C-alpha positions as semicolon CSV with decimal commas, in nm:
position;residue;x (nm);y (nm);z (nm)
1;M;1,592;0,419;-0,761
2;N;1,808;0,531;-0,446
3;E;2,107;0,186;-0,385
4;R;2,151;0,247;-0,062
5;S;1,698;0,235;0,045
6;D;1,542;0,048;-0,214
7;R;1,797;-0,297;-0,282
8;M;1,824;-0,568;-0,037
9;T;2,089;-0,799;-0,050
10;T;2,048;-1,180;0,005
11;P;2,207;-1,460;-0,035
12;W;1,983;-1,523;-0,390
13;G;2,095;-1,159;-0,488
14;E;1,970;-0,881;-0,496
15;R;1,546;-0,700;-0,445
16;A;1,470;-0,367;-0,524
17;L;1,127;-0,359;-0,228
18;T;0,970;-0,014;-0,149
19;R;0,631;-0,003;0,088
20;F;0,336;0,015;-0,034
21;P;0,179;0,259;-0,182
22;E;0,461;0,406;-0,277
23;D;0,593;0,742;-0,209
24;P;0,948;0,839;-0,324
25;R;0,963;1,121;-0,015
26;D;0,923;0,780;0,228
27;R;1,300;0,717;0,347
28;L;1,188;0,401;0,538
29;R;1,275;0,082;0,389
30;A;1,072;-0,245;0,330
31;W;1,244;-0,427;0,474
32;D;1,491;-0,439;0,854
33;A;1,804;-0,643;1,017
34;S;1,583;-0,904;1,134
35;D;1,462;-0,934;0,795
36;E;1,805;-1,022;0,618
37;Y;1,977;-1,211;0,953
38;L;1,625;-1,488;0,901
39;L;1,753;-1,486;0,565
40;R;2,119;-1,536;0,568
41;H;2,020;-1,824;0,875
42;L;1,788;-1,977;0,614
43;A;2,136;-1,996;0,365
44;D;2,415;-2,017;0,625
45;Q;2,237;-2,347;0,800
46;E;2,121;-2,492;0,423
47;V;1,737;-2,507;0,506
48;P;1,529;-2,747;0,253
49;L;1,332;-2,549;0,077
50;S;1,202;-2,775;-0,161
51;G;0,900;-2,840;0,090
52;T;0,578;-2,594;0,193
53;V;0,710;-2,281;0,303
54;V;0,528;-2,075;0,489
55;V;0,589;-1,698;0,561
56;V;0,389;-1,527;0,840
57;G;0,357;-1,180;0,915
58;D;0,604;-1,078;0,599
59;R;0,543;-0,698;0,623
60;W;0,604;-0,577;0,273
61;G;0,695;-0,852;0,118
62;A;1,020;-0,895;0,155
63;L;1,061;-1,212;0,232
64;V;0,905;-1,391;0,009
65;T;0,990;-1,149;-0,280
66;A;1,343;-1,247;-0,127
67;L;1,238;-1,662;-0,159
68;A;1,024;-1,721;-0,454
69;A;1,170;-1,942;-0,646
70;H;1,022;-2,185;-0,390
71;R;0,703;-2,064;-0,434
72;P;0,628;-1,986;-0,044
73;V;0,273;-1,931;0,131
74;Q;0,220;-1,614;0,267
75;I;-0,018;-1,511;0,525
76;T;-0,052;-1,158;0,620
77;D;-0,291;-0,953;0,794
78;S;-0,221;-0,635;0,595
79;H;-0,380;-0,538;0,233
80;L;-0,086;-0,330;0,261
81;A;0,135;-0,606;0,288
82;R;-0,004;-0,837;0,016
83;E;-0,018;-0,548;-0,203
84;A;0,355;-0,428;-0,179
85;T;0,421;-0,824;-0,205
86;L;0,255;-0,847;-0,538
87;A;0,387;-0,520;-0,662
88;N;0,797;-0,637;-0,501
89;L;0,767;-0,943;-0,725
90;A;0,657;-0,745;-0,990
91;R;0,932;-0,485;-0,948
92;N;1,165;-0,819;-0,913
93;G;1,071;-0,972;-1,245
94;V;0,877;-1,240;-1,014
95;A;0,522;-1,417;-1,204
96;P;0,333;-1,341;-0,872
97;G;0,198;-1,698;-0,909
98;S;0,521;-1,808;-0,713
99;V;0,374;-1,704;-0,440
100;R;0,082;-1,837;-0,293
101;L;-0,147;-1,538;-0,094
102;L;-0,320;-1,621;0,247
103;T;-0,510;-1,367;0,442
104;T;-0,502;-1,444;0,835
105;Q;-0,862;-1,507;0,745
106;D;-0,814;-1,826;0,545
107;P;-0,765;-2,133;0,605
108;P;-0,359;-2,237;0,610
109;P;-0,197;-2,518;0,442
110;G;-0,250;-2,886;0,581
111;R;0,157;-2,901;0,650
112;I;0,390;-2,670;0,729
113;D;0,802;-2,756;0,613
114;V;0,940;-2,466;0,657
115;L;0,732;-2,173;0,944
116;L;0,920;-1,841;0,908
117;V;0,731;-1,625;1,136
118;R;0,803;-1,223;1,142
119;V;0,720;-1,151;1,526
120;P;0,392;-0,877;1,485
121;K;0,403;-0,582;1,769
122;S;0,032;-0,802;1,828
123;L;0,089;-1,088;2,085
124;A;-0,234;-1,235;2,015
125;L;-0,236;-1,218;1,747
126;L;0,111;-1,395;1,729
127;E;-0,098;-1,703;1,992
128;D;-0,381;-1,695;1,723
129;Q;-0,141;-1,765;1,442
130;L;0,047;-2,032;1,626
131;L;-0,298;-2,216;1,762
132;R;-0,424;-2,238;1,350
133;L;-0,083;-2,358;1,210
134;A;0,036;-2,556;1,516
135;P;-0,134;-2,856;1,332
136;A;0,003;-2,815;1,068
137;V;0,373;-2,847;1,187
138;H;0,539;-3,221;1,190
139;E;0,844;-3,321;1,370
140;G;1,117;-3,199;1,084
141;T;0,987;-2,904;1,033
142;V;1,212;-2,603;1,095
143;V;1,060;-2,303;1,271
144;V;1,220;-1,985;1,322
145;G;1,057;-1,650;1,346
146;T;1,268;-1,309;1,321
147;G;1,219;-0,978;1,474
148;M;1,453;-0,694;1,600
149;V;1,533;-0,744;1,976
150;K;1,248;-0,471;2,088
151;E;1,018;-0,643;1,937
152;I;1,151;-0,959;2,151
153;H;1,055;-1,064;2,450
154;T;0,993;-1,286;2,712
155;S;0,619;-1,360;2,637
156;T;0,719;-1,376;2,275
157;L;0,974;-1,674;2,394
158;A;0,648;-1,839;2,605
159;L;0,514;-1,830;2,368
160;F;0,657;-2,055;2,056
161;E;0,718;-2,274;2,418
162;R;0,423;-2,347;2,409
163;I;0,241;-2,389;2,101
164;I;0,515;-2,510;1,920
165;G;0,764;-2,630;2,148
166;P;1,182;-2,586;2,324
167;T;1,243;-2,275;2,147
168;R;1,546;-2,037;2,203
169;T;1,710;-1,743;2,092
170;S;2,015;-1,670;1,856
171;L;2,246;-1,397;1,930
172;A;2,127;-1,060;1,808
173;E;2,344;-0,889;1,536
174;K;2,209;-0,566;1,395
175;K;1,987;-0,526;1,677
176;A;1,785;-0,799;1,551
177;R;1,723;-1,180;1,706
178;L;1,631;-1,482;1,571
179;V;1,373;-1,778;1,742
180;L;1,421;-2,088;1,724
181;S;1,151;-2,358;1,795
182;T;1,169;-2,758;1,734
183;P;0,821;-2,930;1,736
184;D;0,723;-3,133;1,953
185;P;0,346;-3,281;1,793
186;R;0,304;-3,419;2,128
187;R;0,231;-3,129;2,319
188;E;-0,110;-3,072;2,433
189;R;-0,187;-2,775;2,268
190;P;-0,444;-2,454;2,455
191;A;-0,779;-2,375;2,296
192;N;-0,771;-2,102;2,075
193;P;-0,962;-1,828;2,273
194;W;-0,967;-1,595;1,985
195;P;-1,255;-1,387;1,854
196;L;-1,290;-1,286;2,154
197;S;-1,626;-1,139;2,235
198;Y;-1,712;-0,891;2,529
199;A;-2,057;-0,686;2,683
200;L;-1,962;-0,313;2,587
201;P;-2,023;-0,119;2,956
202;E;-2,291;0,127;3,066
203;G;-2,337;0,517;2,965
204;I;-2,224;0,514;2,620
205;G;-2,600;0,519;2,484
206;A;-2,756;0,315;2,228
207;L;-2,406;0,048;2,255
208;S;-2,484;-0,009;2,669
209;G;-2,462;-0,367;2,707
210;R;-2,393;-0,444;2,342
211;T;-2,113;-0,706;2,183
212;V;-1,832;-0,628;2,080
213;V;-1,633;-0,942;1,914
214;N;-1,291;-0,895;1,835
215;H;-1,029;-1,110;1,603
216;A;-0,667;-1,163;1,745
217;G;-0,441;-0,825;1,681
218;V;-0,736;-0,576;1,657
219;F;-0,657;-0,306;1,878
220;C;-0,732;-0,270;2,249
221;A;-0,938;-0,632;2,196
222;D;-1,006;-0,735;2,513
223;R;-1,182;-0,377;2,601
224;L;-1,339;-0,080;2,491
225;D;-1,029;0,191;2,443
226;I;-1,062;0,545;2,645
227;G;-1,037;0,749;2,257
228;T;-1,309;0,533;2,123
229;R;-1,525;0,593;2,420
230;F;-1,483;0,931;2,394
231;F;-1,582;0,902;2,025
232;L;-1,863;0,720;2,085
233;Q;-2,025;0,972;2,333
234;H;-2,014;1,276;2,026
235;L;-2,067;1,148;1,730
236;P;-2,313;1,392;1,521
237;A;-2,656;1,252;1,580
238;G;-2,998;1,327;1,431
239;R;-2,821;1,463;1,053
240;G;-3,025;1,165;0,850
241;A;-2,693;1,114;0,704
242;R;-2,733;0,810;0,410
243;Q;-2,410;0,714;0,285
244;V;-2,162;0,670;0,564
245;V;-1,825;0,583;0,679
246;D;-1,643;0,417;0,935
247;L;-1,290;0,449;0,739
248;G;-1,056;0,250;0,988
249;C;-1,313;0,089;1,119
250;G;-1,133;-0,164;1,374
251;N;-1,431;-0,362;1,556
252;G;-1,718;-0,149;1,441
253;V;-1,833;-0,015;1,713
254;V;-1,848;0,339;1,589
255;G;-2,029;0,257;1,244
256;T;-2,239;0,019;1,467
257;A;-2,310;0,280;1,702
258;V;-2,462;0,452;1,404
259;A;-2,626;0,194;1,249
260;L;-2,874;0,093;1,563
261;A;-2,950;0,502;1,559
262;D;-2,994;0,592;1,266
263;P;-3,173;0,242;1,142
264;D;-3,193;0,396;0,706
265;A;-2,760;0,483;0,711
266;E;-2,614;0,248;0,500
267;V;-2,238;0,171;0,634
268;L;-1,882;0,082;0,449
269;F;-1,696;-0,035;0,705
270;T;-1,329;-0,003;0,592
271;D;-1,011;-0,128;0,765
272;E;-0,668;-0,241;0,597
273;S;-0,696;-0,531;0,836
274;F;-0,822;-0,842;0,713
275;Q;-0,894;-0,941;1,125
276;A;-1,033;-0,593;1,181
277;V;-1,325;-0,612;0,917
278;A;-1,358;-0,956;1,042
279;S;-1,383;-0,885;1,369
280;A;-1,663;-0,523;1,261
281;E;-1,924;-0,726;1,080
282;A;-1,880;-0,989;1,375
283;T;-1,987;-0,662;1,577
284;Y;-2,254;-0,601;1,378
285;R;-2,398;-0,880;1,303
286;A;-2,396;-1,009;1,708
287;N;-2,619;-0,707;1,745
288;G;-2,895;-0,770;1,457
289;V;-2,857;-0,439;1,358
290;P;-3,066;-0,346;1,093
291;G;-3,045;-0,124;0,774
292;H;-2,752;-0,171;0,508
293;A;-2,371;-0,262;0,572
294;E;-2,068;-0,316;0,355
295;F;-1,777;-0,469;0,485
296;R;-1,455;-0,449;0,270
297;V;-1,057;-0,527;0,315
298;G;-0,901;-0,201;0,120
299;D;-0,649;0,112;0,098
300;G;-0,879;0,346;0,227
301;L;-1,164;0,497;0,079
302;A;-0,953;0,319;-0,255
303;G;-1,300;0,179;-0,462
304;V;-1,509;0,522;-0,333
305;P;-1,660;0,710;-0,540
306;D;-1,590;1,047;-0,595
307;A;-1,844;1,264;-0,392
308;S;-2,059;0,999;-0,307
309;V;-2,067;0,948;0,064
310;D;-2,275;1,161;0,375
311;L;-2,020;1,086;0,649
312;V;-1,664;0,964;0,688
313;L;-1,580;0,856;1,100
314;N;-1,236;0,834;1,133
315;N;-1,010;0,715;1,450
316;P;-0,679;0,740;1,233
317;P;-0,359;0,529;1,325
318;F;0,005;0,686;1,402
319;H;0,228;0,404;1,394
320;S;0,291;0,217;1,079
321;H;0,418;-0,057;1,276
322;Q;0,694;0,060;1,500
323;A;0,755;0,423;1,345
324;T;0,565;0,720;1,451
325;T;0,403;0,849;1,129
326;D;0,091;1,109;1,065
327;A;0,153;1,006;0,636
328;T;-0,206;0,692;0,716
329;A;-0,397;0,993;0,869
330;W;-0,322;1,202;0,607
331;R;-0,383;1,012;0,363
332;M;-0,756;0,946;0,540
333;F;-0,782;1,237;0,490
334;T;-0,715;1,322;0,144
335;G;-0,995;1,034;0,062
336;A;-1,190;1,137;0,260
337;K;-1,230;1,533;0,072
338;R;-1,227;1,267;-0,239
339;V;-1,568;1,102;-0,140
340;L;-1,778;1,343;0,005
341;R;-2,002;1,536;-0,149
342;P;-2,058;1,892;-0,162
343;G;-2,153;1,964;0,323
344;G;-2,059;1,615;0,396
345;E;-1,892;1,628;0,718
346;L;-1,569;1,440;0,836
347;W;-1,562;1,344;1,213
348;V;-1,188;1,293;1,323
349;V;-1,054;1,180;1,682
350;G;-0,699;1,158;1,812
351;N;-0,450;1,241;2,043
352;R;-0,434;1,601;2,163
353;H;-0,117;1,646;2,128
354;L;-0,105;1,531;1,746
355;G;-0,215;1,842;1,569
356;Y;-0,493;1,712;1,296
357;H;-0,701;2,014;1,276
358;V;-0,392;2,207;1,126
359;K;-0,387;1,950;0,894
360;L;-0,764;1,960;0,808
361;R;-0,800;2,338;0,781
362;R;-0,563;2,319;0,529
363;L;-0,726;2,035;0,330
364;F;-1,058;2,149;0,363
365;G;-0,990;2,509;0,453
366;N;-1,204;2,458;0,772
367;S;-1,231;2,279;1,161
368;R;-1,380;2,262;1,412
369;L;-1,367;2,180;1,745
370;V;-1,671;1,928;1,878
371;A;-1,534;1,855;2,220
372;S;-1,223;1,778;2,392
373;D;-1,078;1,624;2,775
374;H;-0,723;1,621;2,921
375;K;-0,616;1,411;2,636
376;F;-0,827;1,354;2,355
377;V;-1,035;1,617;2,098
378;V;-1,282;1,524;1,847
379;L;-1,290;1,731;1,538
380;K;-1,499;1,781;1,190
381;A;-1,443;1,923;0,925
382;V;-1,722;2,022;0,634
383;K;-1,564;1,996;0,237
384;R;-1,758;2,293;0,071
């Protein structure tokens, strides 16, 4: 292991940590200064950790691995974060049962004595989670949020203030900051607006006027994003594809469009986000789509048999939290090539500047431009 990049120093000793899936070429750490700041704060303030400790949004399991002796509860929207947590617990010789693993779709604990929140990129996800957790918070609960300075905004503080109670911020250290809230159990909280439903606009074929359901944190939760809309206008039609995968399905509108156009298609909706897969299933069910569908939270196409799929549809992300990276897209494309039958097709939409055609040609030996505008391209690669 590289000592500089793989070991986090905590008040309770060092922890060996990596991201998931582990990649020796990846120079991004599994923690940052905000994780370190939060752990120092707990130790310096001698925060009692004997009660129920809940950690929300722990990105790679760094916080719960450091606090494993106190049997914390982790709540995450990310399958990859959960797998990283299990791997990091094992890496540090900690029994997996030391941490209770919950998703953002699971009922939260009934009582919370210490609530630690790694501030997410999505303000909607933060709102949803605080509203779900607030009933379990009591007057003596210690509530601490953490994030890098660029991740904590006035709107972030306003949410903690509105849902939890009086809120202030710490001084910044190493470009990280803490959010410190004092619970006010008498505070009247708003109703949780999530999940959110809306009708799609006209002009997108079979999906015109159809319902979309979005759980908090899913990309473009209150409207159809322009990249997906462009993709919907150029989806393959009339090809008789029986086994279809909506890879990185988000709210499921792409896979739902395929199922509406071809009731004989069997569509697998898969994403690493629990919120996304719940949204995809809700969207599919809300539209009474005939045919067969499966909804799976997982690591890309892991678990899908080789050479078993006719068509993969993909709008890959190019961010991992605050980092811009093509690692996720590359893994998705590689997985698609593995699961496609000979003659099977991968269809991808992406920003023009990302140069996905280069990766597809390198991997598949071919790439064809299906459609383009000033911002997006739709590309097709065929498995030979």
